[in-house]
C-alpha positions as CSV (number, residue, x, y, z in Angstrom):
1,M,12.2,44.8,38.0
2,A,12.4,44.5,34.2
3,F,15.4,42.2,34.5
4,E,13.5,40.0,37.0
5,I,10.5,39.7,34.6
6,T,12.7,38.9,31.7
7,A,14.5,36.2,33.8
8,L,11.1,34.8,34.8
9,V,9.9,34.6,31.2
10,F,13.1,32.8,30.1
11,S,12.7,30.4,33.0
12,I,9.1,29.6,32.0
13,L,10.1,29.1,28.4
14,A,13.0,26.8,29.5
15,L,10.6,24.8,31.7
16,L,8.1,24.5,28.8
17,T,10.8,23.4,26.4
18,A,12.1,20.8,28.9
19,A,8.6,19.5,29.4
20,Y,8.0,19.2,25.7
21,A,11.3,17.4,25.2
22,L,10.4,15.0,28.0
23,W,7.0,14.4,26.4
24,M,8.7,13.8,23.0
25,I,11.1,11.3,24.6
26,I,8.8,9.4,26.9
27,F,5.2,10.1,26.3
28,K,4.7,10.9,22.5
29,P,1.8,8.6,21.4
30,F,1.8,6.1,18.6
31,K,2.2,7.8,15.2
32,L,2.2,5.7,12.1
33,M,4.2,6.6,9.0
34,V,3.8,4.5,5.8
35,S,6.1,4.2,2.8
36,N,5.4,1.8,-0.1
37,T,6.0,0.9,-3.7
38,I,3.2,1.4,-6.2
39,P,1.0,-1.7,-6.1
40,T,1.6,-3.9,-9.1
41,L,-1.2,-5.9,-10.7
42,S,-1.0,-9.5,-12.0
43,M,-3.9,-11.3,-13.6
44,Y,-3.6,-15.1,-13.0
45,K,-5.5,-17.2,-15.5
46,I,-7.2,-20.3,-14.1
47,T,-8.1,-22.8,-16.8
48,P,-10.4,-25.9,-16.4
49,D,-7.3,-28.1,-16.3
50,M,-6.2,-26.2,-13.2
51,S,-9.5,-25.9,-11.4
52,G,-11.3,-29.1,-12.5
53,D,-14.3,-27.0,-13.4
54,E,-17.0,-29.3,-14.8
55,E,-18.4,-26.5,-17.0
56,K,-15.0,-26.0,-18.5
57,K,-15.0,-22.3,-17.5
58,T,-11.9,-20.2,-17.4
59,W,-11.6,-17.3,-14.9
60,W,-8.9,-14.9,-13.6
61,I,-7.6,-13.9,-10.2
62,P,-6.5,-10.2,-10.0
63,S,-3.7,-9.9,-7.5
64,F,-1.8,-6.8,-6.3
65,D,1.6,-7.0,-4.7
66,M,3.7,-4.2,-3.1
67,G,6.5,-3.6,-0.7
68,I,5.6,-1.5,2.4
69,T,7.3,-0.1,5.4
70,F,5.4,0.8,8.6
71,A,7.3,3.2,11.0
72,N,6.1,4.3,14.5
73,E,7.4,7.8,15.1
74,G,5.9,7.9,18.6
75,R,7.1,6.2,21.8
76,G,3.9,4.5,22.6
77,M,3.1,1.0,21.2
78,G,0.5,0.7,18.4
79,K,-0.8,-1.7,15.9
80,V,-1.4,-1.8,12.1
81,L,-4.8,-3.6,12.1
82,D,-5.4,-4.0,8.4
83,M,-4.8,-2.7,4.9
84,R,-6.9,-2.6,1.7
85,I,-6.7,-1.4,-1.9
86,V,-9.9,0.3,-3.0
87,A,-10.2,0.2,-6.8
88,V,-12.7,1.7,-9.3
89,L,-12.6,0.4,-12.9
90,E,-14.2,2.7,-15.5
91,K,-14.9,2.1,-19.1
92,G,-17.2,4.5,-20.9
93,K,-20.3,4.9,-18.6
94,S,-19.6,1.6,-16.8
95,K,-18.1,1.7,-13.3
96,K,-17.2,-1.2,-11.0
97,E,-15.7,-1.0,-7.5
98,Y,-13.5,-3.6,-5.9
99,E,-11.7,-4.0,-2.6
100,Y,-8.5,-6.0,-2.2
101,Y,-7.3,-7.1,1.2
102,P,-3.8,-8.5,2.2
103,K,-3.6,-12.3,1.9
104,W,0.1,-13.3,2.0
105,V,3.4,-11.9,3.2
106,V,6.0,-13.1,0.7
107,D,9.8,-13.4,0.2
108,Y,10.3,-10.7,-2.5
109,S,13.3,-12.3,-4.2
110,K,11.5,-15.7,-4.6
111,F,8.2,-14.1,-5.4
112,T,9.9,-12.1,-8.3
113,E,11.4,-15.3,-9.6
114,F,8.1,-17.1,-9.9
115,H,5.6,-14.3,-10.0
116,T,4.0,-15.4,-13.3
117,D,3.2,-18.9,-11.8
118,R,0.7,-18.3,-8.9
119,F,0.8,-21.8,-7.6
120,K,4.6,-22.0,-7.6
121,W,5.2,-18.8,-5.7
122,I,2.5,-19.7,-3.2
123,D,4.5,-22.9,-2.5
124,T,8.0,-21.3,-2.5
125,A,7.7,-17.6,-1.7
126,T,5.0,-17.2,1.0
127,K,6.2,-16.5,4.5
128,G,2.7,-16.8,5.9
129,K,-0.7,-15.2,5.8
130,W,-1.1,-11.5,6.6
131,Y,-1.7,-10.6,10.2
132,P,-1.9,-7.3,12.2
133,L,1.5,-5.9,13.1
134,T,2.4,-4.5,16.5
135,L,5.0,-1.7,16.5
136,A,6.9,-0.6,19.7
137,G,8.0,3.0,20.1
138,Q,10.4,4.1,17.3
139,Q,10.1,0.7,15.6
140,S,9.7,0.0,11.9
141,E,8.9,-3.1,9.9
142,S,9.1,-3.8,6.2
143,V,7.1,-6.5,4.4
144,H,6.1,-7.5,0.8
145,V,2.4,-8.2,0.7
146,V,0.0,-9.8,-1.8
147,F,-3.6,-8.5,-2.0
148,E,-6.4,-10.5,-3.6
149,A,-10.2,-10.5,-3.8
150,D,-12.9,-12.3,-5.8
151,R,-12.2,-13.8,-9.2
152,W,-13.1,-12.2,-12.5
153,D,-15.2,-14.5,-14.7
154,E,-14.7,-12.4,-17.8
155,K,-12.0,-10.1,-19.3
156,Q,-12.6,-6.4,-18.7
157,G,-10.4,-3.4,-19.4
158,G,-10.5,0.3,-18.8
159,N,-9.1,3.0,-16.5
160,M,-8.5,1.9,-12.9
161,N,-8.0,4.4,-10.1
162,Y,-7.1,2.8,-6.8
163,D,-6.2,3.9,-3.3
164,L,-4.0,2.3,-0.6
165,Q,-5.7,2.6,2.8
166,V,-4.5,1.5,6.3
167,L,-6.4,0.9,9.5
168,D,-4.4,1.4,12.7
169,S,-5.1,1.2,16.4
170,K,-4.9,4.9,17.0
171,N,-7.1,6.3,14.3
172,K,-9.5,3.3,14.2
173,K,-10.6,4.3,10.7
174,W,-9.3,3.9,7.2
175,I,-6.6,6.4,6.3
176,E,-5.5,6.9,2.7
177,Y,-1.8,6.7,2.1
178,G,-1.6,6.7,-1.7
179,K,-3.6,7.3,-4.9
180,Y,-2.7,5.5,-8.2
181,H,-3.9,5.1,-11.7
182,L,-3.6,2.1,-14.1
183,I,-4.8,1.4,-17.6
184,I,-5.9,-2.2,-17.9
185,A,-5.5,-3.6,-21.4
186,L,-7.0,-6.9,-22.4
187,S,-3.6,-8.3,-23.1
188,I,-2.9,-8.7,-19.4
189,F,-5.3,-11.6,-19.3
190,E,-3.2,-13.7,-21.6
191,D,0.5,-12.6,-21.6
192,K,1.4,-13.3,-17.9
193,S,2.9,-9.9,-17.5
194,T,2.4,-7.4,-14.7
195,R,1.2,-3.8,-14.8
196,T,2.4,-1.1,-12.4
197,G,0.4,2.1,-12.3
198,S,1.5,5.6,-11.6
199,G,1.3,7.5,-8.3
200,S,-0.4,10.9,-8.3
201,E,1.8,12.2,-5.4
202,V,5.0,12.3,-7.4
203,A,3.7,12.3,-10.9
204,K,3.4,16.1,-11.0
205,Y,7.0,16.5,-10.0
206,R,8.2,14.2,-12.9
207,K,6.6,16.3,-15.7
208,L,9.4,18.3,-17.3
209,K,8.5,21.6,-19.0
210,R,10.6,22.3,-22.0
211,D,10.6,25.5,-23.9
212,V,10.6,24.9,-27.6
213,K,12.3,27.6,-29.7
214,D,12.2,28.0,-33.4
215,K,15.6,27.7,-35.0
């Protein structure tokens, strides 16, 4: 009798295992995984000569770019609907919030070559405007994306904390995939250089603790 019960238990466990394996192979729903570089900030200066502004005003276009890979771990089809970078710039008691949305997908090698000249890389490096991505089961796709928002009419520096958020067809809400920090110095408005922040997820693992001993 005990042997029969044991055999029955093992049979049930084997059936459940087989059912789970079948579900994993055939029925596992869309599950999005995201891997990306830290978003890099460029500040493009737009002079009256470029814009034709009658009031002779100069302004700046803040622009983030990053490489990102979307992977569907499930078997069901799903869609990456949108992305955004939500940023908070703080200086003293002042706090300003910004949202940057994807605008272009670019060829990274050409973009890197001309990244200091906004008009040139738009002409030579853009593959097209950002659009939602559909992922079949077990499929992945990598793109390099440029995010932009409204222009800045004046220089402003401070500490910027910013998050990467993704909207997909399964969750149908913004999911955070990365938190970053960047110090914006006023020099970025004139020197045509880029600034790459630090990611909080791996930063704690890169801090080495050294014991200092008196000799």
